[in-house]
N, C-alpha and C positions, 0 to 999 in steps of 0.2 A: 597751470591750475594748482592752487593750494588746497590741501586737504587738512582741515582742522580737527584735531582729536582731543576733546576735553576729557581728562582722565583723573582718576583717584584710585589708588591701590589696584592697578592693572598691570603690574610688572610682567607677569607671565604671558600677557597678551601682546606685548609690544613687538617682539621679534616676529611672531606669526603675522601680525597685522602689516608690518612693513613688507614682509615677503609677499603677502596677498595683494597689497597695493601695487607692488612692482610687477606682479604677473598680470593684474587687471589693466594696468596703465602702460603696458609695454611700449606702445607707439605714441605716447602722449608725454609732453614735458610736464613734470609734476614735482611737487615737494609736499612733505607732510610735517605739520607743526603739532607736536604734542604739548598741550597746555596742562601742566600737572600742578595740583594744589598741594605741593610738598608732601606727597604720599609717604606714610610711614613704611611702606614696603619697598621704597626706593625706586618707584617707577621712573622718576626723573633720571636716576643714575643709569638705568638700563637704556633709556633713550639716548643719553649722551654717549654712552659706550658705542652704540650702533652708529651715531652721528659722526664719530671719529673716522669711520671707514666709508660712510655714505653721506655726501654733502646734501643729498635731497632730504635728509632727516634733520629736523630742528627741535629744540626743546625750550619752552618757556616755563620756568619753575617759579610758582607764585608762593610767597611766604606771607602769612597773615591775611590771605584772601581766599575765599572759597565760593564755589557755585558754578554750575555748568554754564548758565547763560552768560555770565561775565567772562568766563574762560573762552567761550566761543568768540565773543566780541574782541577780546585781546588778541586771540590768535588771528582773526580775520584782519584786524588793523595792522598786524605785523607783516602782512602780505603785500606784494607788488604785482601779483598775478591778475589776469583779467577776470578769472572766476574763482570763487571760493566754495568748497564743498565741506559739509560737516558730517562726521560719522562718529559713532560711539566707539570707545576703546575696548569693548567687551567681545568683539568679533561676531556680534549678532546681526549686524547690518550686512547686506549683500554688496560687497565692494565691486563685484563684476557689473553692476548696473551703472557705475560711474561714467564709462564712455558714452552710454546712451543719454545719460542726464546732461553731460557736457555738450553733446551734439544738439540736443533739444534747446539748450540755452544759447548756443552760439548762433542759431538762426534768427535770433532777435524777436521771436514771436512770444516768448515767455520771460517773465521776470523771476520766476521761481519754479524749480523743478524738484518735486518731492518723491522720495521713495515711500510707497504706501503698502501697508499690509492688507488693505481692504478694497482694492480694486481687483478686477479679474486677473488672475495669475499670481496674486500675492497670498501670503498666509501668515498666521500668527503662532506657528508651532513653537517659537521660542518663549512664549509666555508660559512658563513652566507649571504654573498652578492656577487654580480657580481664583484665588485672591488677586493675583496680578491681572488676570483677565477682567475681573469685575472692576478693578481700579481703572484700567485702561479704557474700558467701555464707558464707564461713568464720565471720565474726563472727555472723551470724544463727544458724547451726547451734549454735555454742557457747552463745550467749545463751539460745536456746530450751531448752537442756538444764537450765538452772538457774532459769529464771523461774517465779514462782508463778502466773502467768496466761498464757493463750494469746495470743501476738503473732506475726503473720506477718512483721512488720518491726520487730524490737526495736531496730534501730540507726537508725531514722528520726530525722531532726532536725526534723520538722514535726509539731507537736502542740498541743493546747489543753486547758486545765484551769482550774478555779476558782483564783483568786489565793490565797484563804485556805488552801486545801489545800497549795499549793506553799509558802506561808509556814510551815505546820506542818511540812512535810517538810524544809525548808531546813537546819535544824541537823543532820539525819541524813545529808545528802548528802556524798559524798566531794569533789565539785566540782573534780576533776582529770580531765584528758583531754577527749575530744570527745563521748562518748556519754552525754549528760545524761538522755535518756529512760530508758535502762537503769538509771542511777543512781536515778532517781525510783522506778521500779517495784520495784527491789530494796530500797529504803530504807523503803518504806511498811510500817507495822507489821501491816497486814492487806492481803490481795489487793485491788487496785484494780479497780473496774468499768470495763472498757475497751471502747471501740468503735473499730474500724478502718474508715476510709472510703478508697476507692480514690483515688489521685492519679497524675497524669502526671508522671514525673520527667524534666524537660527537660535538654537538653544545655547545658553552660556556654557563655555567649557571651563573657564577658570575665573576666580574672583567672585564677588557677591553683587547681587542686584541692588541698585540704589532706589528702586521704586518702592515707596512705602506710603503709609497714610499721611505722613508729614509732607511728602512731596505733593500730594493732592491738596493739602491745606494751602501750600504756597501757590499751587495752580489756581485755586479759587481766589486767592488774594490777588493774583495777577489780573484776573478778570475784573475784580472789583476795582483795582487800581485804574484800569483802562476805562471803566464805566464812569468814574468820577473825574476823568480827565486829568488825573495826577494833581488835582488841587490839594488833596490831602496825601502825604507820603504813605506809600504802601506799608512801610514798617510801623508807622503810627496806627494805621488801621488794624494791623495784626496785634499790636500792643493793646489797643483799645478792646479788641475782641477777647483777648486773654483776660483783660481787666474785667470784662463783663462776666466771664466765667468765675473770676475771683469774687465778684459781688455775690454770685449765687452761693459760692462756698462760704462766704462771710455770713450770708443769711441763714444757711443751713446750720452752721455752728452756733449762730445766735439763737436759733430756735431750740437747738439742743441744750444750750445754756439756760434758756428760759424754762425748759422742762425739768432741769436740775435745780431750779429756784436760785440760780446765781444772780447777784446784783447786775444791773444792766451794764455798768462800766466794765465789770470783769468779763461778762459774756461778749461784749463788743470788742474788748482788747484781745480776747482769745480768738474770736472770729477773724479779726484783722491779721493776727500773726499767722494763722493757718492759711488765710487767703494769700498773704505775701509769699509764703513758701511755695504754694501751688503756682502762683504767677511766675515766680522765678524759674521753676522747672519747665513750665510750658513755654515761656519766652526763650529760654535757652535752647529748647528743642525746635521751636518754630520761628519766632520773630527774629531771633539773632542766630539762626542756623548757620549762617556763613561766618559767624564769630563765636561759634559754640565753645563753651568752656567744658573741659574734661579733667578727670582726675582731681589732683589737689586744687587746680584752678577753679573747678566747679564749686568746691566747698569754700574757698576764699571768696569767690563771687557771691555765693549765697549769703555769707556773713556780711560782706560789703553791702549787698542789696538790702538786707534786713536793717542794717545800721542806717544807711542813707535814706531808706524809705521810712525810717522812724519818725522823721519830721512830718512827713505826709500822714503817717499813721496817727501821730499826736493830734494833728489838725482834724483827722477823720473822727477820732474819739471825741475831741472837744466840740466839734460842730454837732455831732450826733447827740451829745449830752445836752447841748443847748436846745435842741429841737425835739427831744424825746417827749417832753410833757405836752407840747402843742401838737405834734405830728404822730406820735406813737413810735414803737420800736422799729418797724419796718422802714417807714419813710425816713426816719432819722438816720438809720444805718445806711440807706442808699445815698443820702445827701453827703454824709461823711466820706463814704467810699469814692463817690464820683469826684469830690474835691481833690483827692490825692492823685488822680490819674495823670494829669498833665505834669505835675511835679515828678512823679515816678518815672515817666517817660523821659523827661529831660535828663535826670541823673543817670538813668540806665544807659542811655545812648552815649553819654560822655564819659562815665566813670566805670560802670560795671562791664559793659561791652563796647569799649571804645573802638573806633575804626583804626585798623593797623596798616 
């Protein structure tokens, strides 16, 4: 069995997790693959240090790529074991359940065995505050409304399945965001046979939680992506949604300019500039989270985004100016803003946040 651990800034948890897996899987042939997104705290270095003395420990260090879902897929595809388990690197999942999960999968009656916090015997004690509990519960309710199978904990990050099945499903997966279990269930061509086993969700000891509002935005994006059958790329849907917010910002600034008796062209140009800056920040945080720019790169990216989007902005203002007399300020502004969306997406994906 291969245990895949997607991780980022979990250095302090590596050695304890390896020891806990060794104790839980004492009579089972196993290996653990830590897939680390080049953590600044040197998580990958700690894994490699342990691996020098323990051949059951492996490390995949990813540079220029980020995201839990894609990390899980890469780790699973590196395995030759019959079964693959996924567990978080924060020590919150109950590794002692792995033997039972493996036994249930080996009998061939189930395609997927999930560690659940919400079946009898499970608990959510590790959700340290009300905000995390609300986010988790909201995600569960939304997911249950669209899933083809019954799952009490569809946002669980602790599960086990046959490697060959995961390999078959891999080309169908979105591999973006954090909720890989949901991606797997929604990507299966036929409903999977699922068993949920109770688990104790522990409190985090070291490191920081990755669950935040941005994760939930990506979660909703995954559902939308599956709903439209991947005809439209998920990243474009997110970019377009951010662009919609930018249009609202544009209109608000436009109305503010109108209240100050600014000429239309000046008010529209100001609204466009503010909307562009807002769009850059939101896209950096959500749409291109896996390529997120930080520090000096953030400011260079902002300048590049503003410069490259200038052509789209010029068309925005030009089209709006042509239409303002016939359509009025609001409709003219909307037409100009919508015209630049496709252009902005193309240059953003290739030049501002290029794939690495």
